[in-house]
Every structure is written in C-alpha cells, then in structure tokens.
C-alpha positions in Angstrom: 9.5 -19.7 16.0 13.3 -20.4 16.4 13.3 -22.7 13.4 11.3 -20.3 11.3 13.8 -17.4 12.2 16.7 -19.6 11.1 15.0 -20.5 7.7 14.4 -16.9 7.2 18.0 -15.8 8.0 19.3 -18.6 5.6 16.8 -17.2 2.9 17.9 -13.8 3.3 21.5 -14.6 3.1 20.9 -16.7 -0.1 18.7 -14.4 -2.1 21.3 -12.0 -3.1 20.2 -11.6 -6.8 17.8 -8.8 -7.8 14.2 -9.7 -8.6 12.2 -7.4 -11.1 8.9 -6.2 -10.0 5.9 -4.9 -12.4 3.8 -2.7 -10.5 0.1 -2.1 -11.6 -2.3 0.7 -10.6 0.8 2.0 -8.8 -0.5 5.4 -7.6 2.1 7.5 -5.8 4.0 4.1 -5.1 3.2 3.2 -1.5 3.5 -0.8 -2.4 6.5 0.2 -4.6 8.2 2.1 -1.8 7.7 -0.9 0.4 9.1 -3.5 -2.3 12.1 -1.1 -2.9 12.8 -0.6 0.8 15.5 1.8 2.1 13.2 4.4 3.9 12.8 5.8 7.3 10.2 4.7 9.7 9.7 5.3 13.5 11.4 2.6 15.6 8.2 1.8 17.5 6.7 0.8 14.2 9.6 -2.0 13.9 9.3 -5.2 16.2 13.3 -5.8 16.2 12.8 -9.3 18.1 10.6 -10.7 15.5 12.2 -9.1 12.6 15.9 -9.1 13.9 17.1 -10.1 10.2 16.0 -6.8 8.8 19.3 -5.1 9.6 17.8 -1.7 10.2 19.8 1.3 11.1 18.8 3.7 14.0 18.9 7.2 13.0 18.1 8.7 16.3 16.2 8.2 19.3 12.9 7.9 17.0 13.6 7.0 13.8 15.4 4.2 11.6 16.2 3.4 8.1 14.7 0.1 6.7 17.1 -1.9 4.4 17.1 -2.1 0.8 15.4 -5.2 -0.5 16.2 -7.6 -3.2 13.4 -6.2 -5.6 13.7 -3.7 -8.2 10.7 -1.8 -9.7 11.2 -2.1 -13.5 7.6 -0.9 -14.4 4.8 1.3 -12.9 1.6 2.4 -14.2 -1.5 4.6 -13.4 -3.7 7.0 -15.1 -3.4 10.0 -12.5 -1.0 12.4 -13.8 -0.4 13.7 -10.2 0.7 10.2 -8.9 3.1 9.8 -11.6 4.6 13.4 -10.7 4.9 12.3 -7.2 6.3 8.8 -7.8 8.8 10.1 -10.3 9.8 13.1 -8.4 10.8 10.6 -5.3 12.0 7.6 -7.0 14.5 9.6 -9.4 16.5 9.9 -6.1 16.3 6.4 -5.4 18.0 4.7 -8.0 14.8 3.8 -9.9 14.5 5.2 -13.5 11.6 7.7 -13.7 10.6 6.4 -17.1 9.6 3.1 -15.6 6.3 5.0 -14.8 3.8 4.6 -17.6 0.8 6.9 -17.4 -1.7 5.0 -19.3 -4.6 2.8 -18.5 -3.6 -0.8 -18.5 -6.5 -1.6 -20.6 -5.3 0.3 -23.3 -1.7 -1.1 -22.9 -3.0 -4.8 -23.1 -5.3 -3.8 -26.2 -2.1 -2.7 -27.9 -0.4 -5.6 -27.0 -3.1 -7.9 -28.6 -3.2 -5.9 -31.8 0.5 -5.6 -32.4 2.1 -8.7 -30.5 4.6 -6.3 -29.4 5.5 -6.9 -25.7 5.2 -3.5 -23.8 6.6 -5.0 -20.5 10.3 -5.6 -19.7 11.4 -9.2 -19.8 12.2 -11.5 -16.7 9.3 -10.2 -14.5 9.7 -12.2 -11.2 6.8 -10.4 -9.2 3.6 -8.4 -10.2 1.9 -6.2 -8.0 -1.3 -4.3 -8.2 -4.0 -2.8 -6.0 -6.8 -2.7 -8.5 -9.4 0.0 -8.2 -11.3 -0.4 -4.8 -14.0 2.3 -5.0 -16.6 -0.2 -6.2 -15.9 -2.4 -3.3 -15.5 -0.2 -0.5 -17.9 0.2 2.2 -17.6 3.9 1.9 -19.0 3.7 -1.7 -21.8 2.5 -3.5 -20.5 -1.1 -3.4 -21.3 -1.9 -6.9 -18.3 -4.4 -7.4 -18.1 -6.4 -10.5 -21.4 -4.6 -11.5 -19.8 -1.3 -11.6 -20.5 0.9 -14.7 -17.6 3.1 -14.4 -14.8 2.4 -17.0 -11.1 2.1 -16.5 -10.6 5.9 -17.8 -13.2 7.3 -15.3 -16.0 7.8 -17.9 -19.4 6.0 -17.7 -20.3 3.1 -20.0 -22.3 4.4 -23.0 -25.0 1.9 -22.6 -25.2 2.0 -18.8 -24.1 -1.7 -18.4 -20.9 -3.2 -16.8 -18.4 -4.4 -19.0 -15.1 -6.2 -18.7 -13.6 -2.5 -19.1 -15.6 -1.5 -16.1 -13.6 -0.2 -13.0 -14.8 -3.2 -10.9 -13.6 -5.6 -13.3 -10.1 -4.2 -13.8 -8.5 -7.1 -11.8 -9.2 -9.1 -15.1 -6.7 -6.9 -17.0 -4.2 -7.4 -14.2 -5.1 -11.0 -15.0 -4.1 -10.3 -18.5 -0.7 -8.7 -17.7 0.1 -11.7 -15.5 -0.7 -14.0 -18.4 1.9 -11.9 -20.6 4.7 -11.5 -18.2 4.3 -15.0 -16.3 6.0 -14.1 -13.0 6.8 -16.5 -10.3 4.3 -14.6 -8.1 1.7 -11.9 -8.0 0.1 -9.8 -5.1 -3.1 -8.2 -5.4 -4.5 -5.8 -3.0 -8.1 -4.4 -2.3 -10.4 -3.0 0.4 -11.7 -5.2 3.2 -15.2 -4.6 1.9 -14.6 -7.0 -1.1 -14.7 -10.1 1.3 -18.2 -9.4 2.3 -19.6 -8.5 -1.1 -21.3 -11.7 -2.0 -18.8 -14.2 -3.7 -16.6 -11.8 -5.1 -13.6 -13.0 -3.4 -14.1 -16.3 -4.6 -14.7 -15.3 -8.2 -11.4 -13.3 -8.2 -9.6 -16.1 -6.7 -11.0 -18.5 -9.2 -10.3 -16.1 -12.4 -6.8 -15.7 -11.1 -6.0 -19.2 -10.7 -7.0 -19.8 -14.4 -3.9 -17.8 -15.8 -1.9 -19.5 -18.3 -0.5 -22.9 -17.3 -2.0 -22.2 -13.7 -1.4 -20.4 -10.9 -1.9 -21.6 -7.3 -4.2 -18.8 -5.7 -3.7 -18.7 -1.8 -7.2 -18.0 0.0 -7.0 -14.0 0.3 -6.5 -12.7 3.9 -7.4 -9.3 5.4 -4.3 -7.6 7.0 -4.9 -4.9 9.4 -2.1 -2.2 9.3 -2.1 -1.8 13.0 -0.9 -5.0 13.6 2.2 -4.2 11.2 3.3 -1.2 13.4 1.3 1.5 11.3 -0.7 4.1 13.3 -4.0 3.6 11.3 -6.8 1.3 11.2 -6.6 0.1 7.7 -7.7 -3.3 6.7 -6.9 -4.6 3.4 -7.5 -7.9 1.5 -4.3 -9.5 0.1 -4.2 -12.1 -2.7 -1.2 -14.1 -3.4 -0.8 -16.4 -6.7 2.2 -18.6 -7.4 3.1 -20.0 -10.6 2.8 -23.7 -10.1 5.7 -24.8 -12.4 8.1 -22.4 -10.5 7.3 -23.8 -7.1 9.3 -26.8 -5.5 7.0 -29.8 -5.5 6.8 -30.0 -1.8 6.1 -26.3 -1.4 3.3 -26.7 -4.0 1.7 -29.4 -1.7 2.3 -27.5 1.4 0.6 -24.3 -0.1 -2.4 -26.4 -1.3 -3.2 -27.4 2.5 -6.3 -26.2 4.1 -4.2 -24.8 6.8 -0.7 -23.6 5.7 2.2 -24.1 8.3 3.8 -21.0 9.5 6.8 -22.0 7.9 5.5 -21.8 4.6 2.8 -19.2 5.0 3.4 -16.1 2.7 1.4 -13.8 4.8 3.9 -11.4 6.8 4.1 -12.1 10.7 2.3 -9.7 12.9 4.4 -7.6 14.9 1.9 -5.3 17.1 -1.2 -6.0 19.0 -4.5 -4.0 18.4 -5.5 -1.2 20.7 -7.6 -2.3 23.6 -6.4 -5.7 22.5 -4.9 -8.4 24.9 -1.0 -7.9 25.0 0.6 -11.0 23.6 4.3 -12.3 24.1 6.7 -10.8 21.7 4.4 -8.3 20.1 4.5 -4.6 20.6 1.8 -2.2 21.6 0.2 -0.2 18.8 1.9 2.8 17.4 -0.1 5.8 18.2 -0.8 9.1 16.1 1.0 11.1 18.6 4.3 8.9 18.0 3.7 9.5 14.1 3.6 13.2 14.6 6.9 13.4 16.6 9.0 16.4 15.7 6.4 17.8 13.5 6.0 21.7 14.0 2.6 23.5 13.5 2.1 24.5 10.0 3.0 28.4 10.5 6.3 27.1 12.1 7.2 24.6 9.4 9.6 24.9 6.5 8.2 21.6 5.0 5.5 22.6 2.3 3.5 19.3 3.0 3.1 20.3 6.9 2.4 23.9 5.7 -0.6 22.7 3.6 -3.9 21.6 5.3 -7.4 21.9 4.5 -9.2 25.0 5.6 -12.6 23.4 5.1 -14.7 24.3 8.0 -16.4 22.1 10.8 -19.7 20.7 9.1 -21.2 18.9 12.0 -20.7 15.5 13.2 -23.2 14.1 10.9 -20.7 14.4 8.2 -17.7 12.1 7.3 -14.3 13.5 8.3 -15.7 15.9 11.0 -14.1 14.1 13.8 -10.7 14.7 15.8 -7.9 12.0 15.5 -7.1 10.4 18.9 -3.5 11.1 19.8 -3.2 8.2 22.2 -4.8 5.8 19.6 -4.6 5.1 16.0 -6.2 7.3 13.1 -8.9 6.3 11.2 -8.5 5.0 7.7 -6.6 7.8 5.6 -9.1 8.0 2.6 -8.6 9.4 -0.8 -10.5 12.6 -0.3 -10.8 16.3 -1.0 -10.5 18.9 1.5 -13.8 18.8 3.1 -13.7 15.2 4.6 -10.1 15.1 5.9 -10.3 14.5 9.6 -9.3 17.1 12.2 -6.0 17.2 13.7 -7.6 19.4 16.6 -11.1 20.4 17.1 -12.2 23.4 19.2 -13.9 22.9 22.6 -17.2 24.0 20.9 -17.0 21.3 18.6 -16.0 18.3 21.1 -12.3 18.8 21.0 -10.6 16.7 23.6 -7.1 17.8 23.2 -7.2 20.0 25.9 -3.3 20.5 26.5 -3.1 21.9 22.9 -5.9 23.9 23.1 -4.9 25.5 26.3 -1.8 26.6 24.3 -4.2 28.6 22.1 -3.2 26.2 19.0 -6.1 26.5 16.6 -8.7 24.0 15.2 -7.5 22.8 11.9 -7.5 19.5 10.0 -4.6 17.1 9.4 -2.0 18.6 7.1 -0.8 16.7 4.2 2.3 15.7 5.9 0.4 14.4 9.0 -1.6 12.2 6.6 1.7 10.9 4.9 3.2 10.1 8.3 -0.1 8.3 9.3 0.4 6.2 6.1 4.2 5.7 6.8 5.6 7.7 3.9 8.9 9.2 4.9 9.4 12.8 5.2 11.7 13.0 2.2 8.9 12.1 0.1 7.8 15.7 -1.2 3.9 15.7 -1.8 3.3 19.6 -2.3 5.6 22.0 -4.3 4.7 25.0 -6.5 4.7 25.2 -10.3 8.1 26.9 -11.5 8.6 27.6 -15.3 8.0 24.5 -17.0 8.2 22.3 -13.9 4.9 21.1 -13.0 3.5 21.8 -9.2 1.7 19.3 -7.0 -1.4 20.9 -5.1 -2.4 19.7 -1.4 -5.6 18.7 -2.9 -3.9 16.1 -5.3 -1.6 15.2 -2.3 -4.5 14.1 -0.1 -6.1 11.9 -2.7 -2.9 10.0 -3.7 -1.9 9.6 -0.3 -5.2 8.2 0.6 -5.2 5.9 -2.3 -1.9 4.2 -1.5 -0.8 1.1 0.4 1.0 2.1 3.6 4.8 1.8 2.6 5.7 -0.1 6.0 2.8 -2.7 5.1 4.3 -3.2 1.6 7.5 -3.6 3.0 6.4 -6.4 5.5 4.8 -8.1 2.5 8.1 -7.8 0.3 10.3 -8.8 3.1 8.3 -12.0 3.9 8.5 -12.8 0.2 12.3 -12.1 0.3 12.7 -14.4 3.4 10.7 -17.3 1.6 12.1 -17.0 -2.2 14.6 -19.7 -1.9 12.3 -21.9 0.0 9.6 -21.6 -2.4 10.9 -21.6 -5.8 13.1 -24.1 -7.9 16.8 -23.2 -8.0 17.3 -20.8 -11.1 13.7 -19.5 -10.8 
C-alpha cells in the first residue's frame, strides 16, 4: 500500500497536461462531472487516508470540494433534449463549452462519417467514456439484451427483429467511435445485470478487443457505489480497454495477467465497507441517507426548486415498485430512471408502515423523495440545477424530466474515482508522449 501511494503521488505530480475526453450516451453528465472534478461532496464520502493525494478543500464540517482533474470534456452526446439542457446549463459555468454537447444519435453521427469521410469528432482524443443504454440488460426490464428490438432513436424495428441499430447493440457504435478516434483508453459502463445475461459480457469484451490494431480489454468488473462513499446500493459493470501500441511493454504484459497486481490495476480502490459488512482496516463505514440529506429543508421551506419538486403520486401498496420508505440509517436503493409513481418515499405514514417515528411525531407529511434528494443520493452537487421554469425563450426543465435523467446517470463521485485512478496511473501505463 505504501509503495502504491508513492507511485500514485508521483504520477499525479507528473501528469500535468490536459487529456481530452469524448463522452458518449452522456445523459446529464454524471460520468462527465466525475472526469472533470471540482465539485462538492460530503466529507464522509472521501477516505482521506486512502486518497490523501486528492488535495480536497474542506468547506465546512460536512462538505468538501474535490480537485479539478487533468481531464477535459471536448465532446458529449445524447438523444435526450432534457439531458442536454441540464448538462449545458451546469457546465457553462465550469469552463466547459456548451456547444461540446451534441444532441444526435451516435448511430447517425457515425453513418454520416462513413458517407462523407468528414470526421465529426475533435482531434487528439485521449479517453472515450460511454454508458451505453442499459434498459435491455437491466434486471428491472425485459432483459432482451443483444436481442432488443428497440432502435437507437427509441422506435421499434419495422420487421420486429433485432439489428445492429437496436438499443441492445449500441455498444457496437461506441466501438465504431473508438475505431475512428483511437483513444489511449476507453471506459464503458452498464448495469450489473449484463454479467448474468448468458455470455453477453464475453461477447462485448471480445467485440471491443477487435477495434483497429487492437485493444487490450480488461475483464469487466462490477463496482458497488456504496464502497466508494455513495449512499446508494448501485452496482455497475465497468469495461476498460487500452490501445496496445500506446502502453509500455511491461504494462501490456502486466495487464494481460490473469490476476493483475494492485500496482497496475485500473479499477479504483474501495474506500468504504458495506452496510452490515465487516469493518476493514483503513476503510470507512458506508455513508447514510441521513448524512446525504444534511442541511436540506422540507420542500415548503426550501428556496431550491429541485427540493421543492417532488412526486405527488399516492401510495399504491407495497406490491408495486417504489412504494417503500428510504432507510435514513442505511443506504438508498438504486435511484432509477423513473416517472413520479415509482419514486421511493422519503417518509411513509404510520398507516403505510412508516418507520421514521421522530419525523412523524413532528407532523411532517408522508411524501416521496424530492428531485434534490435523489440528486444528493447520486452525489450531484447542489449547484447543479435540475428544475427551473420556462421564461420567455428560455426552456424550462420539469421535475419529471429531472427524475429520469438523474436516475440514468453515473454517480459523479463514482466517475471521479474512476477518473482519478486513471490520472494516477497515466504516466505508469503509457509511453512517453502518449
């Protein structure tokens, strides 16, 4: 551990040049925010013993600011106008050009490139990230996976058959973008359910490895957000691919081993232990929902439009999804991309099994999680506005859209862990000048 920390510190010191990131299936930018850094998180979410080199700035007794990374988002993409609206509204104040976000299906972008041979992407891309659509691999969905008949634009295949443009095969278009831009490394993300869906994981790993002159694809691994200081039981499978000719020879050999030594492992180091788990030396206890809600006022008392906004859908019985109360002393269930009726409850009444007796005794009403509470659980900072009214020509963003794009996102803090680990390892992995 000591040697690894020294390597990480050395790498952090030397890697001062900016690396360009191309983001696909970007949504409202959870992974992008993680790769950019410079946002506020709970102090209890950061293990300052393990990640002492992060150079965070404590703001008060509860909050701290993560540092800016060496990564710069030069291209983002999605088909959701509400996601683009939220992304551009936030990043315009973070020295990221709003025009970097392209509202178009990546399938159409690649098709145009093949027809015109005009490269639509910026030059000198170092990293490609992408959370290719996950509904077809999710346990909560129909799990059609690679056989999905829904197309990239949301329509259904005319002949009711899966195709290369089906939503379940959009990773192949991410593969095309990687082939065009030739990054040193790519990182793909999806739901945990993918690894249990036949041999889908192995098929995707093999397809990614065949790009261009060859990418070394590390066996995908499931990361649990709770183990990285996020107050949510959210598990995601992460794929890493490294361009072979960019890696140092000794690193190429190390990364091909069946068991990769910790010094070369691209996956971020765990910082927190699971609820009801065995405490481990150096790890912090999980961050609770109650900690995540610190300082939040009730909707009627809040000036934050995202906190004022919450689903008014009534309790529909415990046989339905989303009809449970979050455990303030534990971690939240996965924040899903849902409409109002399936958003979990911040507080249930006694008649519906509510357990938050302290708040009920204060006559606080039964209600579902607010937009801001969902964002807090996902580790989005409070300066990320998710709800605002339409004013003249300025478009508004509704609570309904906010719930969906927040649930679709990678938790920014998990993205930051991935980005910082890659930043720490950059000079170790890649040949000088790469």
